[in-house]
C-alpha positions as CSV (number, residue, x, y, z in Angstrom):
1,M,0.0,0.0,0.0
2,I,2.7,2.5,1.0
3,A,4.8,1.5,-2.0
4,E,1.8,2.2,-4.3
5,Q,1.2,5.6,-2.7
6,L,4.9,6.5,-3.1
7,A,4.9,5.4,-6.7
8,T,1.9,7.5,-7.5
9,A,3.3,10.5,-5.7
10,L,6.6,10.1,-7.6
11,L,4.8,9.9,-10.9
12,V,2.6,13.0,-10.1
13,A,5.6,15.0,-8.9
14,T,7.5,14.1,-12.1
15,G,4.7,15.2,-14.3
16,L,4.5,18.5,-12.5
17,L,8.3,19.0,-12.6
18,V,8.3,18.6,-16.4
19,S,5.7,21.3,-16.7
20,A,7.5,23.6,-14.2
21,S,10.8,23.1,-16.1
22,F,9.1,24.1,-19.4
23,A,7.7,27.3,-17.7
24,L,11.1,28.0,-16.2
25,F,12.8,28.3,-19.6
26,T,10.0,29.7,-21.7
27,V,8.3,32.3,-19.4
28,R,10.0,35.7,-19.1
29,S,10.0,37.7,-15.9
30,G,7.7,40.7,-15.9
31,R,8.2,43.9,-13.9
32,R,9.0,43.4,-10.3
33,R,6.2,43.9,-7.9
34,G,6.4,45.2,-4.4
35,A,8.4,43.1,-1.9
36,G,5.3,42.7,0.3
37,T,3.7,40.5,-2.3
38,G,6.1,37.6,-1.8
39,W,3.8,35.5,0.5
40,M,0.8,36.2,-1.7
41,R,2.7,35.0,-4.7
42,G,3.9,32.0,-2.8
43,A,0.4,31.2,-1.6
44,A,-1.0,31.5,-5.1
45,A,1.7,29.2,-6.5
46,A,1.1,26.7,-3.8
47,T,-2.6,26.7,-4.6
48,V,-2.0,26.1,-8.3
49,V,0.4,23.2,-7.5
50,A,-2.1,21.7,-5.1
51,L,-4.9,21.8,-7.6
52,A,-2.7,20.3,-10.4
53,T,-1.6,17.6,-8.0
54,L,-5.3,16.7,-7.3
55,A,-6.0,16.5,-11.1
56,L,-2.9,14.3,-11.9
57,A,-3.5,12.1,-8.9
58,A,-7.1,11.5,-10.0
59,V,-5.9,10.5,-13.5
60,S,-3.4,8.1,-11.9
61,G,-6.2,6.4,-10.0
62,A,-5.2,7.5,-6.5
63,E,-7.6,7.3,-3.7
64,P,-9.2,10.7,-2.7
65,G,-7.5,10.7,0.7
66,S,-4.1,10.0,-0.8
67,A,-4.5,12.6,-3.5
68,T,-5.5,15.2,-1.0
69,G,-2.5,14.4,1.2
70,L,-0.2,14.6,-1.7
71,A,-1.7,17.9,-2.8
72,V,-1.1,19.3,0.7
73,V,2.5,18.1,0.7
74,L,3.5,19.4,-2.7
75,G,1.6,22.7,-2.3
76,G,2.9,23.1,1.2
77,S,6.5,22.7,0.0
78,V,6.1,25.6,-2.4
79,L,4.8,27.8,0.4
80,A,7.6,26.6,2.7
81,W,10.3,27.6,0.2
82,T,8.8,31.1,-0.4
83,P,11.1,33.0,2.2
84,V,14.2,31.4,0.7
85,A,13.2,32.2,-2.8
86,R,12.0,35.7,-2.2
87,H,14.2,37.1,-5.0
88,W,12.9,34.6,-7.6
89,A,9.9,34.7,-10.0
90,V,7.1,32.3,-9.2
91,R,8.2,29.9,-11.9
92,G,11.6,29.5,-10.2
93,L,10.0,28.9,-6.8
94,V,7.8,26.2,-8.2
95,A,10.6,24.5,-10.2
96,W,12.9,24.5,-7.2
97,A,10.3,23.1,-4.8
98,L,9.2,20.4,-7.2
99,S,12.8,19.4,-8.0
100,I,13.4,18.8,-4.3
101,D,10.0,17.1,-3.8
102,T,10.6,14.7,-6.7
103,A,14.1,13.8,-5.4
104,V,12.9,13.2,-1.9
105,L,9.9,11.1,-3.1
106,Y,12.3,8.9,-5.1
107,L,14.6,8.4,-2.1
108,A,11.6,7.6,0.1
109,Y,10.4,5.0,-2.5
110,V,13.8,3.3,-2.8
111,A,14.3,3.4,1.0
112,H,10.9,1.7,1.5
113,W,11.7,-0.9,-1.1
114,T,15.0,-1.6,0.7
115,A,13.3,-1.9,4.1
116,T,10.6,-4.3,2.8
117,A,12.5,-6.4,0.3
118,D,13.9,-9.8,1.3
119,L,17.5,-9.2,0.2
120,G,19.4,-11.1,2.8
121,P,22.2,-9.5,4.9
122,L,24.6,-8.7,2.1
123,G,21.9,-7.5,-0.2
124,T,20.4,-5.3,2.4
125,L,23.8,-3.8,3.2
126,A,24.5,-3.1,-0.4
127,S,21.0,-1.6,-0.9
128,V,21.4,0.7,2.1
129,A,24.8,1.8,0.8
130,L,23.1,2.6,-2.5
131,V,20.4,4.7,-0.8
132,L,23.1,6.7,1.0
133,L,24.9,7.3,-2.3
134,E,21.7,8.4,-3.9
135,A,21.1,10.8,-1.1
136,F,24.6,12.2,-1.7
137,V,23.9,12.7,-5.4
138,L,20.7,14.5,-4.3
139,L,22.8,16.9,-2.2
140,I,25.2,17.8,-4.9
141,G,22.4,18.0,-7.5
142,A,20.6,20.5,-5.3
143,G,23.5,22.8,-5.7
144,Y,23.3,22.7,-9.5
145,V,19.6,23.1,-9.5
146,W,19.8,26.1,-7.2
147,E,22.3,27.8,-9.5
148,M,20.1,27.1,-12.6
149,V,16.9,28.5,-11.0
150,D,18.8,31.4,-9.5
151,V,20.1,32.5,-12.9
152,L,16.9,31.9,-14.8
153,A,14.3,33.2,-12.3
154,R,16.1,35.9,-10.2
155,R,14.2,39.2,-10.4
156,T,16.9,41.5,-9.0
157,W,20.7,41.3,-9.1
158,S,23.3,43.1,-7.2
159,T,25.9,45.2,-9.1
160,S,28.4,42.3,-8.9
161,G,26.0,39.9,-10.7
162,L,24.2,40.6,-13.9
163,G,25.4,43.6,-15.8
164,D,29.0,44.8,-16.1
165,G,29.4,45.1,-12.3
166,T,32.1,47.7,-12.6
167,A,32.5,50.8,-10.5
168,T,32.2,54.4,-11.4
169,P,35.5,56.3,-11.7
170,G,37.0,57.1,-8.4
171,R,40.3,56.8,-6.5
172,R,42.8,54.8,-8.3
173,P,44.9,52.7,-5.9
174,F,48.4,51.6,-6.9
175,V,48.3,48.1,-8.5
176,S,51.1,45.5,-8.7
177,I,50.4,43.1,-11.5
178,H,52.1,39.7,-11.2
179,V,52.7,37.6,-14.2
180,P,53.9,34.1,-13.2
181,T,55.7,32.1,-15.9
182,H,57.3,28.7,-16.3
183,N,58.8,27.3,-19.5
184,E,56.7,29.7,-21.6
185,P,57.6,30.7,-25.2
186,P,59.2,34.2,-24.9
187,D,57.1,35.6,-27.8
188,L,53.9,34.5,-26.0
189,V,54.9,36.2,-22.7
190,I,56.1,39.4,-24.5
191,G,52.8,39.6,-26.3
192,T,51.1,39.6,-22.9
193,L,53.5,42.2,-21.5
194,E,53.0,44.5,-24.5
195,A,49.3,44.5,-23.8
196,L,49.8,45.3,-20.2
197,A,52.0,48.2,-21.2
198,T,49.0,49.9,-22.9
199,L,46.7,49.9,-19.8
200,D,44.8,53.1,-19.4
201,Y,46.0,53.5,-15.8
202,D,48.8,55.5,-14.3
203,D,49.6,53.9,-10.9
204,Y,50.7,50.3,-11.6
205,E,53.8,48.1,-12.0
206,V,54.2,44.7,-13.7
207,L,56.3,42.1,-12.0
208,V,57.2,39.1,-14.2
209,V,58.1,36.1,-12.0
210,D,59.7,33.2,-13.8
211,N,60.2,30.1,-11.6
212,N,62.3,27.1,-12.4
213,T,62.7,27.6,-16.1
214,G,65.9,25.8,-16.9
215,D,66.5,27.0,-20.4
216,P,67.9,30.5,-20.5
217,A,66.7,30.8,-24.1
218,L,63.1,31.0,-22.8
219,W,63.5,33.5,-20.0
220,R,66.4,35.8,-21.0
221,P,64.5,37.4,-24.0
222,V,61.7,38.3,-21.5
223,Q,64.2,39.7,-19.1
224,A,65.7,41.8,-21.8
225,W,62.3,43.1,-22.8
226,C,61.5,44.1,-19.2
227,D,64.8,45.8,-18.7
228,G,63.8,48.3,-21.4
229,Q,60.5,49.2,-19.8
230,A,60.0,51.6,-16.9
231,R,57.1,49.9,-15.2
232,F,58.3,46.3,-15.7
233,R,60.5,44.2,-13.5
234,F,61.7,40.6,-14.1
235,L,62.5,38.1,-11.4
236,H,64.0,34.7,-12.3
237,L,63.8,32.1,-9.5
238,A,66.0,29.0,-10.0
239,D,65.4,25.8,-7.9
240,W,62.6,27.6,-6.1
241,P,60.3,25.6,-3.8
242,G,56.6,25.9,-3.9
243,Y,56.0,26.0,-7.6
244,K,53.7,28.8,-8.7
245,S,52.5,29.6,-5.2
246,G,56.1,29.9,-4.0
247,A,56.9,32.2,-6.8
248,L,53.9,34.4,-6.1
249,N,54.8,34.6,-2.4
250,E,58.3,35.8,-3.4
251,S,56.8,38.3,-5.8
252,L,54.6,39.6,-3.0
253,R,57.7,40.1,-0.9
254,V,59.4,42.3,-3.5
255,T,56.2,44.2,-4.6
256,D,56.4,48.0,-4.7
257,P,55.5,49.2,-1.1
258,R,53.0,51.7,-2.6
259,A,50.8,48.8,-3.9
260,E,47.4,48.4,-2.4
261,L,46.2,45.8,-4.9
262,V,47.8,42.8,-6.4
263,G,46.6,41.6,-9.9
264,I,47.3,38.2,-11.4
265,V,47.6,37.7,-15.2
266,D,48.5,34.5,-16.8
267,A,51.4,34.5,-19.4
268,D,49.1,33.9,-22.3
269,Y,46.4,36.6,-21.7
270,I,45.9,39.7,-23.8
271,V,44.4,42.3,-21.4
272,E,42.1,45.1,-22.4
273,P,43.4,48.6,-21.8
274,D,40.5,49.5,-19.4
275,F,40.9,46.5,-17.0
276,L,42.4,48.4,-14.1
277,A,40.4,51.6,-14.8
278,R,37.1,49.7,-14.6
279,C,37.9,47.2,-11.8
280,A,40.3,48.9,-9.3
281,P,37.8,51.5,-8.1
282,L,35.6,48.6,-6.8
283,F,38.0,48.4,-3.9
284,T,36.7,51.8,-2.6
285,D,34.5,49.6,-0.5
286,P,36.9,48.6,2.4
287,D,35.2,45.2,2.8
288,V,36.1,44.1,-0.8
289,A,39.0,41.5,-0.5
290,F,39.1,40.4,-4.2
291,V,37.5,41.1,-7.6
292,Q,37.3,38.4,-10.2
293,T,36.5,38.9,-13.9
294,P,35.6,36.1,-16.3
295,Q,38.4,34.1,-17.8
296,D,37.8,34.4,-21.5
297,Y,39.6,33.0,-24.6
298,R,40.7,34.0,-28.0
299,D,41.0,32.0,-31.2
300,W,38.0,29.9,-30.3
301,D,36.2,30.3,-33.6
302,V,38.7,28.4,-35.7
303,S,36.8,25.1,-35.7
304,A,33.7,23.4,-34.5
305,Y,35.6,21.7,-31.7
306,F,37.0,24.9,-30.3
307,R,33.6,26.6,-30.5
308,R,32.2,23.7,-28.4
309,L,35.0,23.9,-26.0
310,Y,34.6,27.6,-25.6
311,R,30.9,27.2,-24.8
312,S,31.7,24.4,-22.3
313,Y,34.0,26.9,-20.4
314,S,31.3,29.5,-20.2
315,Y,29.1,27.7,-17.7
316,F,31.2,28.5,-14.6
317,F,31.2,32.3,-15.0
318,D,27.8,32.6,-16.6
319,V,26.0,30.5,-14.1
320,S,27.9,29.3,-11.0
321,Q,30.0,32.4,-10.3
322,R,27.1,34.7,-11.0
323,S,24.8,32.8,-8.6
324,R,27.5,32.4,-5.9
325,A,28.3,36.1,-6.0
326,E,24.8,36.9,-4.8
327,R,25.6,35.1,-1.6
328,N,29.1,36.5,-1.3
329,G,30.4,33.1,-2.2
330,A,32.4,33.9,-5.4
331,I,35.6,32.1,-6.2
332,F,38.9,33.9,-7.0
333,G,40.0,32.3,-10.2
334,G,43.5,33.7,-10.4
335,T,44.1,35.2,-13.8
336,M,42.3,38.4,-14.5
337,G,41.6,39.0,-10.8
338,L,42.6,41.6,-8.3
339,I,43.3,41.1,-4.5
340,R,43.6,43.6,-1.7
341,K,47.3,43.3,-0.7
342,A,46.6,43.9,3.0
343,A,44.0,41.1,3.0
344,L,46.3,38.7,1.2
345,E,49.1,39.3,3.7
346,A,46.7,39.1,6.6
347,V,45.6,35.5,5.7
348,G,49.3,34.4,5.2
349,G,49.8,34.8,1.5
350,W,49.5,32.0,-1.0
351,D,49.4,28.5,0.4
352,E,51.9,26.2,-1.3
353,W,50.2,22.9,-0.4
354,C,47.2,23.4,-2.8
355,I,47.5,23.1,-6.5
356,T,44.4,25.4,-7.0
357,E,46.0,28.1,-4.9
358,D,43.7,30.8,-6.1
359,A,40.4,29.2,-5.2
360,E,41.9,28.1,-1.8
361,L,42.9,31.7,-1.2
362,S,39.4,33.0,-1.9
363,L,38.0,30.7,0.8
364,R,40.4,32.0,3.4
365,L,39.7,35.6,2.4
366,L,35.9,35.1,2.8
367,R,36.5,33.2,6.1
368,A,38.3,36.2,7.4
369,G,35.2,38.4,6.7
370,G,36.2,39.8,3.3
371,R,33.9,40.2,0.3
372,G,34.4,38.9,-3.2
373,V,33.1,40.7,-6.2
374,H,32.2,39.0,-9.5
375,V,32.4,41.3,-12.5
376,D,30.3,40.2,-15.4
377,S,32.5,41.6,-18.2
378,S,35.6,40.1,-19.8
379,F,38.8,42.2,-19.8
380,G,41.3,39.7,-21.1
381,R,41.5,36.6,-23.3
382,G,43.9,33.7,-23.1
383,I,44.5,30.4,-25.0
384,M,42.4,27.3,-24.4
385,P,44.0,23.8,-24.2
386,L,45.1,23.0,-27.7
387,T,44.6,19.2,-27.4
388,F,41.9,17.1,-25.7
389,E,44.7,15.4,-23.7
390,A,45.8,18.8,-22.4
391,L,42.2,19.5,-21.5
392,K,42.0,16.2,-19.5
393,R,45.1,17.1,-17.6
394,Q,43.7,20.5,-16.8
395,R,40.5,19.1,-15.6
396,F,42.3,16.5,-13.5
397,R,44.3,19.2,-11.8
398,W,41.2,21.4,-11.1
399,C,39.4,18.5,-9.6
400,F,42.4,17.3,-7.5
401,G,42.8,20.8,-6.2
402,G,39.1,21.2,-5.5
403,V,39.0,18.1,-3.4
404,Q,42.2,19.2,-1.6
405,I,40.4,22.3,-0.5
406,L,37.4,20.3,0.6
407,R,39.6,18.0,2.7
408,M,41.7,20.8,4.3
409,H,38.8,23.2,5.1
410,L,35.9,20.7,5.7
411,R,35.5,21.6,9.3
412,S,35.1,25.3,8.6
413,L,32.5,24.6,5.9
414,L,30.2,22.6,8.2
415,P,27.2,24.4,9.8
416,G,28.1,26.1,13.0
417,R,28.5,29.3,14.9
418,R,30.4,32.2,13.3
419,T,33.6,33.1,15.1
420,P,36.3,35.7,14.6
421,E,38.4,33.0,13.0
422,N,35.6,31.7,10.7
423,Q,33.1,34.4,9.6
424,L,31.6,32.3,6.8
425,T,27.8,32.6,6.6
426,L,25.6,29.6,6.1
427,A,25.1,30.5,2.4
428,Q,28.9,30.8,1.9
429,R,29.5,27.4,3.6
430,W,26.8,25.8,1.4
431,A,28.4,27.3,-1.7
432,Y,31.9,26.0,-1.0
433,L,30.9,22.7,0.6
434,V,28.5,21.7,-2.2
435,G,31.0,23.0,-4.8
436,G,33.7,20.8,-3.4
437,L,31.4,17.7,-3.2
438,Q,30.2,18.2,-6.7
439,W,33.6,17.0,-7.9
440,F,32.5,13.5,-6.9
441,G,29.5,13.6,-9.2
442,D,31.4,12.1,-12.1
443,L,32.7,9.3,-9.8
444,A,29.1,8.5,-9.0
445,S,28.3,8.5,-12.7
446,V,31.0,6.1,-13.5
447,M,29.8,3.8,-10.8
448,F,26.3,4.1,-12.1
449,T,27.7,2.9,-15.5
450,G,28.8,-0.3,-13.8
451,F,25.3,-0.7,-12.3
452,L,23.6,-0.3,-15.6
453,A,26.0,-2.8,-17.3
454,L,25.2,-5.3,-14.6
455,G,21.5,-4.6,-14.8
456,A,21.5,-5.0,-18.6
457,L,23.4,-8.3,-18.4
458,D,20.9,-9.4,-15.7
459,V,18.0,-8.6,-18.0
460,V,19.6,-10.5,-20.9
461,L,20.2,-13.5,-18.7
462,G,16.6,-13.4,-17.5
463,H,17.1,-13.2,-13.7
464,G,15.1,-10.0,-13.3
465,V,16.7,-9.0,-10.0
466,V,18.6,-5.8,-10.6
467,V,15.7,-3.8,-12.0
468,R,13.0,-5.4,-9.9
469,R,12.2,-2.2,-8.0
470,L,11.7,-0.1,-11.1
471,S,9.4,-1.4,-13.7
472,G,6.5,-0.2,-15.9
473,L,5.6,3.4,-15.4
474,L,8.3,4.0,-12.8
475,L,11.0,2.9,-15.2
476,A,9.5,5.1,-17.9
477,C,9.4,8.0,-15.4
478,A,13.1,7.5,-14.7
479,V,13.9,7.7,-18.4
480,V,11.8,10.8,-18.8
481,L,13.7,12.5,-16.0
482,V,17.0,11.6,-17.6
483,V,15.9,13.3,-20.8
484,L,14.5,16.2,-18.9
485,G,17.8,16.7,-17.1
486,A,19.7,16.7,-20.4
487,L,17.3,19.2,-22.0
488,R,17.5,21.5,-19.1
489,S,21.3,21.5,-19.3
490,L,21.2,22.3,-22.9
491,A,18.6,25.0,-22.6
492,L,20.5,26.6,-19.7
493,L,23.7,26.7,-21.8
494,R,21.9,28.2,-24.7
495,R,20.2,30.8,-22.6
496,T,23.3,32.0,-20.7
497,S,26.0,31.7,-23.4
498,G,24.0,32.4,-26.6
499,A,25.1,29.1,-28.2
500,G,23.0,27.3,-30.7
501,W,21.6,23.8,-30.1
502,R,24.5,22.2,-32.0
503,E,27.2,24.0,-30.0
504,S,25.3,23.3,-26.8
505,V,25.1,19.6,-27.6
506,G,28.8,19.6,-28.4
507,A,29.7,21.3,-25.1
508,L,27.6,18.7,-23.3
509,G,29.6,16.0,-25.2
510,I,32.9,17.5,-24.0
511,W,31.6,17.5,-20.4
512,L,30.6,13.9,-20.7
513,A,33.9,12.9,-22.4
514,L,35.8,14.3,-19.5
515,G,33.8,12.2,-17.0
516,R,36.3,9.4,-16.4
517,T,39.2,11.8,-15.9
518,V,37.3,13.8,-13.2
519,A,36.0,10.6,-11.6
520,M,39.5,9.3,-11.1
521,A,40.9,12.6,-10.1
522,S,38.3,12.9,-7.3
523,W,39.1,9.4,-6.2
524,R,42.8,10.0,-6.2
525,A,42.5,13.3,-4.3
526,L,40.3,11.6,-1.7
527,V,42.7,8.8,-0.9
528,A,46.1,10.3,-1.6
529,R,48.0,12.4,0.9
530,E,49.7,14.2,-1.8
531,G,49.7,14.2,-5.6
532,V,52.1,12.3,-7.8
533,F,53.3,13.2,-11.2
534,L,53.9,10.8,-14.0
535,R,56.3,11.3,-16.8
536,T,54.7,10.5,-20.1
537,P,56.0,10.0,-23.6
538,K,55.6,12.9,-26.0
539,V,54.4,12.5,-29.5
540,R,57.1,12.6,-32.2
541,G,56.5,14.2,-35.5
542,E,53.0,15.0,-36.8
543,I,50.1,14.1,-34.6
544,G,47.1,12.0,-35.9
545,W,44.2,9.8,-35.0
546,R,46.4,7.1,-33.6
547,D,47.5,9.6,-30.9
548,A,43.9,10.3,-30.1
549,V,43.2,6.6,-29.7
550,R,46.3,6.1,-27.6
551,G,45.5,9.0,-25.3
552,N,41.8,7.9,-24.8
553,R,42.0,4.1,-25.0
554,V,40.3,3.5,-21.6
555,E,37.3,5.6,-22.6
556,L,37.3,3.9,-26.0
557,L,37.2,0.4,-24.4
558,L,34.6,1.4,-21.8
559,G,32.4,3.0,-24.5
560,A,32.6,-0.1,-26.8
561,A,31.9,-2.5,-23.9
562,C,28.8,-0.4,-22.8
563,A,27.6,-0.2,-26.4
564,A,27.8,-4.0,-26.9
565,I,26.0,-4.7,-23.6
566,A,23.4,-2.1,-24.4
567,A,22.8,-3.7,-27.8
568,L,22.1,-7.1,-26.1
569,A,19.7,-5.5,-23.7
570,L,17.8,-3.6,-26.5
571,A,17.4,-6.8,-28.5
572,Q,15.3,-8.3,-25.6
573,G,12.5,-5.9,-26.4
574,S,10.9,-5.7,-22.9
575,V,10.2,-2.3,-21.3
576,A,12.9,-2.9,-18.6
577,A,15.5,-4.1,-21.1
578,V,14.9,-1.2,-23.5
579,A,15.0,1.4,-20.7
580,V,18.2,0.0,-19.1
581,G,19.8,-0.5,-22.5
582,A,19.0,3.0,-23.6
583,L,20.5,4.5,-20.5
584,L,23.6,2.4,-20.9
585,L,23.9,3.5,-24.5
586,L,23.9,7.1,-23.4
587,H,26.8,6.4,-21.1
588,S,28.6,4.7,-23.9
589,L,28.2,7.7,-26.1
590,G,29.8,9.8,-23.3
591,Y,32.9,7.6,-23.1
592,L,33.2,7.4,-26.9
593,A,33.0,11.2,-27.1
594,A,36.6,11.3,-25.6
595,P,38.5,9.9,-28.6
596,L,36.1,11.7,-31.0
597,N,36.8,15.1,-29.4
598,S,40.5,14.3,-29.4
599,V,40.5,13.7,-33.1
600,A,38.5,16.9,-33.6
601,A,41.0,18.9,-31.6
602,I,43.9,17.4,-33.6
603,S,42.1,18.1,-36.9
604,S,41.3,21.7,-36.1
605,D,43.0,24.2,-38.4
606,L,45.0,26.5,-36.1
607,P,47.3,29.4,-36.8
608,D,50.9,28.3,-37.4
609,E,52.1,29.2,-33.9
610,L,49.3,27.5,-32.1
611,R,49.7,24.4,-34.4
612,R,53.3,24.2,-33.3
613,R,52.4,24.5,-29.7
614,R,49.7,21.9,-30.0
615,R,52.1,19.4,-31.5
616,E,54.5,19.9,-28.6
617,A,51.8,19.7,-26.0
618,L,50.2,16.4,-27.1
619,V,51.0,13.8,-24.4
620,S,49.6,10.4,-24.1
621,W,48.5,8.9,-20.8
622,S,50.5,6.2,-18.9
623,S,49.2,2.8,-19.8
624,R,50.0,1.5,-16.3
625,S,47.9,4.3,-15.0
626,A,45.0,3.5,-17.3
627,R,45.0,-0.1,-16.4
628,R,44.9,0.6,-12.7
629,S,42.3,3.3,-13.0
630,G,40.1,0.9,-15.0
631,F,40.4,-1.7,-12.3
632,V,39.4,0.8,-9.6
633,M,36.4,1.9,-11.6
634,V,35.1,-1.6,-12.2
635,A,35.6,-2.4,-8.5
636,T,33.7,0.6,-7.3
637,A,31.0,0.3,-9.9
638,A,29.4,-2.5,-7.9
639,V,28.8,-0.1,-5.0
640,L,26.5,2.3,-6.8
641,T,23.5,0.7,-8.4
642,A,21.4,3.2,-9.7
643,F,18.8,5.7,-10.3
644,V,19.9,8.7,-8.4
645,G,17.3,11.0,-7.0
646,F,18.5,14.2,-8.7
647,A,20.1,15.5,-11.7
648,A,22.8,17.9,-11.9
649,P,25.6,19.2,-14.0
650,V,29.0,18.5,-13.0
651,Q,31.4,21.1,-13.6
652,G,32.4,22.0,-11.5
653,P,32.6,23.4,-10.2
654,E,34.6,24.3,-11.4
655,L,37.3,25.8,-9.5
656,P,39.3,27.8,-11.9
657,S,42.8,28.7,-12.7
658,V,45.4,26.3,-11.5
659,S,49.2,26.1,-11.9
660,D,50.1,24.1,-14.9
661,E,53.7,24.7,-14.5
662,M,54.0,22.1,-11.9
663,A,53.7,19.5,-14.6
664,D,56.3,21.1,-16.7
665,F,58.7,21.2,-13.7
666,V,58.5,17.4,-13.4
667,E,58.7,16.9,-17.2
668,Q,61.8,19.0,-17.6
669,H,63.8,17.5,-14.7
670,S,65.1,14.1,-14.0
671,E,64.7,11.7,-11.1
672,R,66.3,14.2,-8.8
673,E,63.2,16.3,-8.9
674,V,61.0,13.3,-8.4
675,A,62.8,12.6,-5.1
676,D,62.7,16.2,-4.1
677,R,59.0,16.3,-4.6
678,E,58.5,14.0,-1.6
679,Q,59.9,16.8,0.6
680,H,57.3,19.3,-0.4
681,D,54.0,19.9,1.3
682,P,51.1,17.5,0.4
683,G,49.0,18.1,-2.6
684,R,51.2,20.1,-4.6
685,S,51.0,18.1,-7.7
686,T,48.2,18.3,-10.0
687,D,45.3,20.4,-10.8
688,G,42.0,20.3,-12.4
689,P,37.7,21.4,-12.9
690,A,35.2,20.0,-14.7
691,S,32.5,18.8,-16.2
692,V,29.3,18.1,-16.8
693,A,26.1,17.0,-17.1
694,T,24.3,14.7,-15.0
695,T,20.9,14.0,-15.8
696,A,17.7,14.3,-14.2
697,V,15.9,13.4,-11.1
698,V,15.7,9.8,-10.3
699,V,18.2,8.6,-12.6
700,E,21.9,8.9,-12.9
701,P,24.4,11.3,-11.6
702,S,25.7,12.6,-14.7
703,I,29.0,12.8,-16.0
704,T,31.9,14.9,-15.0
705,P,35.2,14.8,-16.5
706,A,36.8,11.7,-15.6
707,G,39.8,10.9,-14.1
708,V,42.9,9.4,-13.5
709,P,44.3,6.3,-12.0
710,A,43.8,5.4,-8.4
711,T,47.4,4.5,-7.7
712,D,49.5,6.4,-10.1
713,V,48.5,10.0,-10.6
714,P,47.6,10.9,-14.1
715,T,49.9,12.5,-16.4
716,V,50.4,16.1,-15.8
717,G,53.1,17.0,-18.2
718,E,53.8,19.8,-20.5
719,S,53.8,23.5,-20.3
720,S,51.4,25.4,-18.3
721,R,50.2,27.1,-21.5
722,S,49.4,23.8,-23.1
723,A,46.5,23.6,-20.8
724,P,45.4,27.2,-20.0
725,Q,43.3,27.7,-17.0
726,P,39.8,29.0,-17.1
727,S,38.3,28.2,-14.1
728,P,35.2,25.8,-13.7
729,T,35.3,24.1,-12.4
730,A,33.2,24.2,-10.4
731,D,32.5,24.0,-12.4
732,P,32.1,25.5,-12.5
733,T,31.4,23.2,-13.1
734,S,31.5,22.5,-13.7
735,A,28.6,22.2,-16.7
736,P,25.1,21.7,-16.3
737,T,22.4,19.3,-16.0
738,S,19.5,19.5,-13.9
739,A,17.1,17.6,-12.1
């Protein structure tokens, strides 16, 4: 009886959620009414939801008493969320409430099934573990759904959100711009410096800090150029500890004493002349600790692949960062950002244990009571990763660093009383806690792939055990929600970035293709005390499709295996077999997208200089690493069975801007540096954000860029510029799906 009632409630909530999602994307906000109408609007929305619930429940054959109770619950939830969603239009309030309701009803259904099914001790234990994992996915999914609704339904934005968010002309503080370099082509760095020389601002200096570049032919031309410029200084650090963070700390020590602000610009960025003139006055507010502008890219329109990649990067700053800024939970992404020098020194400077040192710094600044400002205008453009393999390394590093932050600061992110040492609000803690946990969404998705494969094989063999709890309408409901999650992700990307459907689908494909990389990065960061670098063979001569296959062979094998099993399930023809087979086929397409995107990147027609750098950057992944990571993924796949109660993008969040030069440092030196690495602080090895799209309520945790081996850390070779840093990474990641 209870199971039937829960099933009916889940079906009704799913139907309402589909309608609410349609309204969320198609209805535009009207003029804002008075603030006093919030409860009235909430009550009206709750009434409409309750009446719609009664109608759908009646069509579903529910008893009058059950239908009335469900109407009270769903309508009441809309009313209960009204105070929290006071800045949203009604359609956002309803979409949020129904997303939560649908996920909770699903968890209630599977928990009841677990409690009443005769599974035996081991089966019960596994099922309980599954419910807990599904609850975890619900938690991280809620973060993505909140950001989606916030961006689409918010009626008013602060100046740091929608709009250009820049200040009116005012006092211009002295700014010290730091340009960290490591093994960069001198012409690339000099191009960046020439742009900085044209800034429409009087009171600034540029400090170029080169760390551990062994070849004088790379750094001496930059030094010579700086020697001829009044505002520019060059600092070469040989055998310097701490990698990028250590170099930035040294540059802070020698900064002009007049400096009130410190700016960070990556060595490949061309900065607009009005960057400082527009952003520095924002620090007139003494509470502002940092200002972050979007990390944008140039040369993105050279091919379909790079257009897709460009759109995939936009999610973090267009959605996650914009929403987080409204709760003073923005992330400092490093390049194209400014920091108050006094605030930076007060929290101890750059921490050298974390490979995403910029995002970690922003958390410490906020914890000290500072405010972060997100500016919704681009003032500089860098170079995106030129190969898919470089993109995978970048995402791995972002993810690894994001989990490092979560591990090191977890206690300060948990709910609790604000103290002078930890002034984070509940909203800020939620933003950083869920943002860190979202890096594990792709790991859950990979494990879900294992469950689907086992379920499909079980259907083919005729045992009917794995999918016993979801059959008929409920199974169809799950599939509908998966499709809904994907469509919401695509629609959100189109709405916020201006991409067409084709580019949006391509961006989603890139997120999915990175799923295994992010999954293994999150696992490695969870169990490893510190990161480990692998030396990997570089491609000789011209690159081609064989290099793409070699660099993505694990994804290729996983995709082929999933496709073969899905075909067997689809051939059975039953509702359960077709549903499970279709879901597994979708996962297979995500894995196969990795080698396809690699080929697309290799085939893109780039300018001569970028083509040369792409050839030098292409690195294949360690085969030993791939074998071990595949083993871990298969082993952990048995833990997560299934249909998760929420959908969400993965990207994660993207935590932006990480130091790629660490990888180069290992690549350029011999075993001596490998031994020295053990003496450094933990976690200084890799970096990475990512990913993307989970799908919708009740079904799988979508896919985030995937990962790296569990024992050997993934390859992180090559120059920092071969995998430029945009953020994410969350993610913003991160990229989107919904629930």
